[in-house]
MARNUGU-286684 format. One line per 10 residues: their letters; for each residue x, z, y of N, C-alpha, C. Coordinates in steps of 0.1 Angstrom, whole numbers, always signed. Each point is the difference from the previous one (the first is absolute). Example, Ala and Ser with C-alpha at 12.3 -4.5 7.8 and 13.67 -1.06 7.14 Angstrom:
2
AS = +132,+78,-57,-9,+0,+12,+9,+0,+12; -4,-7,+11,+9,+0,+11,-8,+8,+11 .
This chain:
83
MLSGAIAMGL = +6,-3,-14,-6,+2,+14,+4,+4,+13; +16,+4,+0,+4,+0,+13,+9,-12,-2; +6,-10,-10,+5,-10,+5,-12,-14,+5; -12,+2,-5,-10,+1,+8,-3,-1,+14; +7,+9,+4,-6,+6,+17,+14,-8,+6; +9,+3,-5,+15,-6,+1,+5,-14,+4; -11,-5,-8,-1,-17,+0,-13,-7,+10; -10,+11,+3,-6,-4,+9,+4,-1,+15; +6,+15,-1,+8,+0,+14,+11,-14,+5; +8,-4,-11,+11,-12,+3,-12,-8,+0 .
IVVSLFFLRY = -9,-3,+0,-5,-14,+1,-5,+2,+14; -8,+9,+9,-2,+4,+10,+9,-1,+8; +12,+3,+0,+10,-3,+8,+5,-16,-9; +2,-3,-3,-1,-14,-1,-10,-8,+8; -11,+5,+2,-11,-11,+6,-1,+5,+16; +6,+11,+4,+5,+1,+13,+13,-7,+5; +10,-1,-12,+10,-12,+7,-7,-16,-1; -8,-5,-10,-8,-9,+2,-8,-1,+14; -4,+12,+4,-5,-3,+14,+10,-4,+9; +5,+7,+2,+10,+1,+7,+11,-16,+7 .
WRSTRDRFFL = -3,-4,-18,+11,-15,-1,-11,-7,+5; -16,-2,-1,-8,-8,+0,+0,-2,+20; +1,+13,+4,+4,+1,+14,+13,-6,+7; +2,+0,-5,+17,-4,+6,+9,-8,-6; -4,-5,-11,+5,-7,-9,+15,-1,-2; +9,+13,+1,+10,+5,+2,+1,+1,-19; +9,-6,-6,+5,+2,-18,+2,+11,-5; +6,+9,+12,+2,+15,-1,-10,+6,-6; -11,-1,+1,-10,+8,-1,-4,-5,-10; +1,-12,-3,-5,-10,-13,+11,+7,-16 .
YFAASFALEA = +10,+1,+5,+11,+5,-12,-5,+12,-3; -3,+8,+10,-4,+16,-6,-14,-1,-5; -11,-9,+6,-13,+0,-9,+0,+0,-16; +16,-13,-1,+0,-1,-13,+6,+12,-11; +12,+6,+12,+5,+10,-7,-10,+7,-9; -7,+8,+13,-8,+11,-3,-13,-6,-13; -3,-13,+1,-6,-8,-16,+4,+3,-9; +16,-2,+1,+4,-4,-17,+3,+15,-4; -1,+11,+11,-1,+17,-1,-8,+2,-7; -14,-1,+6,-12,-2,-9,+2,-2,-14 .
LTRVLLGIAA = +2,-15,+2,+0,-4,-15,+6,+6,-9; +14,+7,+3,+5,+10,-9,-6,+8,-6; -8,+5,+13,-8,+12,-6,-10,-1,-8; -10,-13,-1,-10,-1,-2,+4,-2,-19; +9,-7,+1,+6,-3,-14,+6,+4,-8; +7,+18,+11,-1,+13,-10,-7,+6,-1; -16,-1,+7,-13,+8,-5,-5,-8,-10; +1,-9,-7,-6,-10,-8,+6,+0,-9; +17,+0,-3,+7,-2,-5,-3,+11,-16; +2,-2,-12,-4,+9,-12,+13,+10,+3 .
AKSEDAPLYY = +13,-3,-2,+11,+12,+6,+3,+1,+12; +1,+14,+3,+1,+3,+8,+13,+2,+8; +6,-13,+0,+15,+3,-2,+4,-7,+14; +10,+5,+11,-2,-11,+12,+19,-5,-6; +3,-1,-12,+12,+0,+0,-2,-16,-8; -6,-8,+0,-2,-13,-5,+12,-8,+14; +3,-11,-4,+2,-8,+7,-4,-6,+12; -20,-4,-7,-3,-7,+6,-7,+4,+15; +0,+14,+4,+0,+6,+9,+12,+2,+6; +11,+5,+0,+15,+2,+6,-2,-19,+6 .
LIRLLAYGLI = -3,-13,-9,+0,-11,+13,-13,+2,+7; -11,+3,-1,-7,-1,+11,+4,+5,+11; +4,+16,-1,+7,+5,+15,+10,-3,-1; +9,-9,-7,+11,-6,+5,-5,-7,+13; -9,-10,-8,-1,-16,+11,-10,+11,+10; -5,+13,+4,-11,+2,+6,+14,+3,+10; +8,+6,+0,+9,+7,+9,+18,-14,+6; -9,-3,-14,+10,-14,+12,-9,-10,+11; -9,+1,-5,-12,-3,+10,+3,+5,+15; -2,+14,+2,+4,+12,+9,+18,-5,+6 .
LIAIYEKNRG = +8,-4,-8,+14,+0,+5,-2,-13,+5; -9,-11,-2,+2,-18,+4,-6,+5,+11; -12,+6,+4,-1,+3,+14,-4,+7,+8; +14,+8,+0,+6,+8,+7,+11,-8,+7; +5,-10,-8,+14,-4,-3,-9,-12,+11; -9,-9,-3,-5,-8,+5,-5,+2,+20; -3,+13,+2,-3,+4,+9,+15,+2,+11; +3,+7,-7,+14,+7,+5,+13,-11,+3; -1,-15,-5,+13,-6,+1,-6,-9,+16; +13,-3,+4,+6,-4,+10,-10,-12,+2 .
RKN = -8,-5,+12,-5,-15,+3,+9,-9,+9; -1,-12,-5,+14,-8,+7,-9,-11,+8; +1,+5,+18,-6,-6,+8,+4,-14,+1 .
């Protein structure tokens, strides 16, 4: 039940970032929305999985992708723009 509540919270955060992306069209918010949606997917998969173990490689790969998206968003936001 707690995993479902965490997944719901992550989806809500993802929807907020999507709303900000729609108003600004800044990819930073899109990357963060995708990252939080992937984290929610991980929680949902953990909730419905028969084995209640987080050490399966699938969960690590999804989280690695989510954190990679955050790093890409931060890098793209802070890189120097050439005029």
